[in-house]
C-alpha positions, 0 to 999 in steps of 0.5 A, a space after each residue: 041782787 038776791 043772786 049776787 048776795 048769795 054768791 057773796 056768801 058762798 064765796 065767804 063761806 068757802 073762803 073760811 072753810 079752806 082756812 080752817 082745813 088748812 090751819 087745823 092741822 097747824 094748830 094740832 099740837 098747840 094744846 100740847 105745847 101750852 101744857 109744856 109752857 104752863 109747866 115752865 111757868 109753874 116750875 118758875 112759880 115754885 122757885 119765886 113764889 110769883 106768877 110773871 105776867 107781862 102785858 105787851 102794850 103798843 097802843 093806849 087805845 088798846 089798853 083795856 086791862 087796867 083794872 086787871 093790872 092793878 088787881 095783880 099788883 095788890 095779889 101777892 100771887 102775881 108779878 105784873 110788868 108792862 112792856 111797851 112795844 112799837 107799833 107798825 102803824 106809826 113806825 115806833 114813834 108813838 112808843 116813847 110817849 106811851 112809855 112815859 105814860 105808863 112810867 109817870 103813872 107809876 106802873 111797873 113798866 120796861 121799854 122794848 124798843 131802842 132810841 129810833 123806836 125799833 123793836 129790841 128782844 125782850 125774851 132774853 131777859 124775861 122769866 117764864 110767864 103769862 103774856 097779854 096782848 090787846 092787839 089781834 092784828 099785825 101792828 107789832 114787829 112780826 118777827 117778835 110777836 110770832 116768836 112770843 106768841 108760839 113759845 109762851 102762854 099768850 092771852 087776849 083781852 078784846 080791845 073793844 066790847 064786840 057788840 058790833 061786827 064792823 070790823 071785817 065781820 064775824 069771821 076776820 078776827 076769830 080766824 087770824 093765826 095769832 088768835 088761834 095760837 093763844 092759850 086763852 081768849 077771855 071773852 066779854 060775853 057769850 055772843 062773841 064766844 059762839 061767833 069764835 066757836 063757829 068760825 075759828 079753826 080751833 072752834 073757840 076752845 081757847 075761849 072763856 067768857 069772864 066778862 070785860 075788865 075794862 069796864 070794872 071802875 065804871 061798874 064799881 063807880 070809884 076813882 081809885 086809879 083816876 085822881 085828876 079832874 078831868 072836866 074844866 067846868 065847875 058850874 051847873 052846866 050839863 056835862 055831855 060828851 060827843 064821841 064820833 067813830 073813825 069808820 068814815 068812808 066804810 060804806 056797808 061796815 061803817 058806823 060813823 055819822 061824823 060827815 053827817 052830824 059834825 058841823 051840826 053838832 058843833 053849831 048846837 054846842 054854841 047855841 047851847 054854850 050857856 047850859 051845856 059843857 061839852 067833851 069832844 071825845 073822838 075815836 084816836 083814828 078819826 083825826 088820820 082818817 080826816 086827813 085823808 078825806 077829800 072834803 076835810 084834810 088836815 087844815 080843816 080837821 085841826 081847826 074842828 079839833 081846835 074849836 073843841 079844844 079852846 072854847 070856855 064851854 068845850 074841851 077836847 078829851 083824847 086819852 083815858 076815859 073812865 073819870 070822863 064818864 062817870 062825872 058826865 051827864 050824858 053822851 052822843 055817840 056812834 061808836 062800838 064799844 062805847 055802846 056798853 061801856 057807857 051804859 054801865 054808868 046808867 046815864 042817858 045816851 043818844 046813839 047816832 044813826 046812819 044808813 047802815 049802823 043798826 042794819 046787820 052791824 049790831 050782834 045779838 049782844 049789841 042789840 040787847 044793850 042798845 035798848 038802853 039808848 035814845 036814837 038820833 036820825 037827824 039834828 032835830 032829834 039830837 036837839 030834843 035829847 040835849 033839851 031833855 038833859 037840860 031840863 032834867 026831863 029825860 023819860 028813862 024806861 028802867 025795863 029797857 036796861 033788863 038785858 044789861 042788868 042780867 049780863 051784870 048779874 052773871 059777870 060783875 056782881 058776884 065776881 069780876 072779870 079780873 078775879 075770874 082771870 086771876 083765878 084760872 091762871 092761878 089754877 092753871 100753873 098749880 098756885 091754888 093747889 098748894 
């Protein structure tokens, strides 16, 4: 067995080395290209007194720059625009609904798709500007994506907090050609920045640690852009979120405990219905994976979701979640990004354990934040956590938040991530030099 593991690591390292040699030459001229692109944006700024910012979005799941968008709306230097593009995951079927979401919520938004949900050219009608992407994969029309990313200043804010290595390991995302072509990757923390420096063909020279814009609303504990009440219950019941991950069947790379605990937690919701109001907050991809699972399928999956949607003591939440978190009492989950995002609330959390998800999948940053959580290995520990929330007897060790507090002190207390990003862009195009 040790020999097999050693060989596997050697093969992985060999492939990564080949990639670096192959693409290092391809990316040699990227920095020079970016200089020319920044000059065009600078000229556009001098002509119009605005820096054009284009947020390219193909799913609400990957929209992690809401606070950055609204901060730019308030700043006279910036002219932000949301550009909705179709996703190859659903063949563009979700694009109209996504556009409707942004339009109904008063964003400055345009469509980059036709009535059939197919991509249309957006470059011809847009002035020089900075493009933000939240999707590092090939989930957008490839020709349009490649054209934009190679001919414009492109930035990437990760769509999750990157506290785990479950998405293909530490070398997958850093070594895509899209990521290596980015002008800037705005990193949430130092751990993942070091991973990029080790594995990326460009050695992470385009990475900058700024914190994570997606948690700014939770950090500030305000509801400036979340005006609608999200909890059905107005009683004194405790409000607990159950948020399962989608990675069922991933083996050693799986965070998910849904197959292990789903029915049992449903039973606990019935048992504690007079004391707890529940929110079922599944990962957006969970339903699709359950449809394809031999023990679940569409009928059983739909019935499970409908249970959470239909009881007087439960609700189904599949959209934005800042308000949901801020007005909850606790969370039970096995997700990646939520490890950190919910910890920002300071409220109690229980992390559900499977045989793999705490064995090598947490990076050092994730390990530090995980100290703030209780852990649930079985149904008895889950119910004990619920009882401690209901009875207000949950014990919190302040010292276990020291790692997270140090991180907050470094990247949020004195200057927010959005402010850092805006400052660097403005500086790079010469808007702060006048």
